[in-house]
C-alpha positions in Angstrom: 5.8 1.6 -28.5 4.1 4.7 -27.0 0.4 5.1 -26.7 -2.1 7.7 -25.6 -4.7 7.1 -22.9 -7.8 9.0 -22.0 -8.4 9.9 -18.4 -11.0 12.0 -16.7 -10.4 15.6 -15.7 -10.9 14.5 -12.1 -8.1 11.9 -12.4 -5.8 14.4 -14.1 -6.3 16.8 -11.2 -5.5 14.0 -8.7 -2.4 13.1 -10.6 -1.4 16.7 -10.7 -1.7 16.9 -6.9 0.9 14.1 -6.6 3.6 15.9 -8.6 6.8 16.5 -6.6 7.9 19.1 -9.2 6.2 21.0 -12.0 7.9 19.3 -14.9 7.2 15.8 -13.6 5.3 13.8 -16.2 2.1 11.8 -15.6 4.0 8.7 -16.5 6.5 9.3 -13.7 3.7 9.8 -11.3 2.0 6.6 -12.4 5.2 4.6 -12.1 5.7 6.0 -8.6 2.2 4.9 -7.6 2.9 1.4 -9.0 6.1 1.2 -7.1 4.4 2.2 -3.9 1.7 -0.4 -4.4 4.3 -3.1 -4.9 6.3 -2.1 -1.8 3.1 -2.1 0.3 2.3 -5.6 -1.1 5.8 -6.9 -0.2 5.6 -5.4 3.2 2.2 -6.8 3.8 3.3 -10.2 2.7 6.2 -10.1 5.1 4.0 -9.1 8.0 1.6 -11.8 7.2 4.3 -14.4 7.2 5.6 -13.1 10.6 2.1 -13.3 12.0 1.8 -16.9 10.8 5.1 -17.8 12.5 3.9 -16.2 15.7 0.7 -18.2 15.6 2.7 -21.4 15.0 4.8 -20.6 18.1 1.7 -20.0 20.1 2.4 -16.3 20.6 -1.3 -15.4 20.4 -4.0 -14.3 22.8 -7.8 -14.8 22.3 -10.1 -11.8 22.5 -11.5 -13.1 25.8 -8.0 -13.3 27.3 -7.3 -9.7 26.3 -10.6 -8.5 27.6 -10.0 -10.3 30.9 -6.5 -8.8 31.2 -7.7 -5.3 30.4 -11.0 -5.6 32.3 
């Protein structure tokens, strides 16, 4: 089922700036934004998991250690 949504002129202008080509629809732009957000979330989750593993292995330095090393 298709539906119509209302958006502000400002949002329409912003979406228009994100077009890769003139005939690209606003739906395509929105789907691209959603996909980008999901990829960022997956990448962020992976990086967090890697950081947790490093902490478990003791591969961390305290702020005071870093300050002392860098003087």
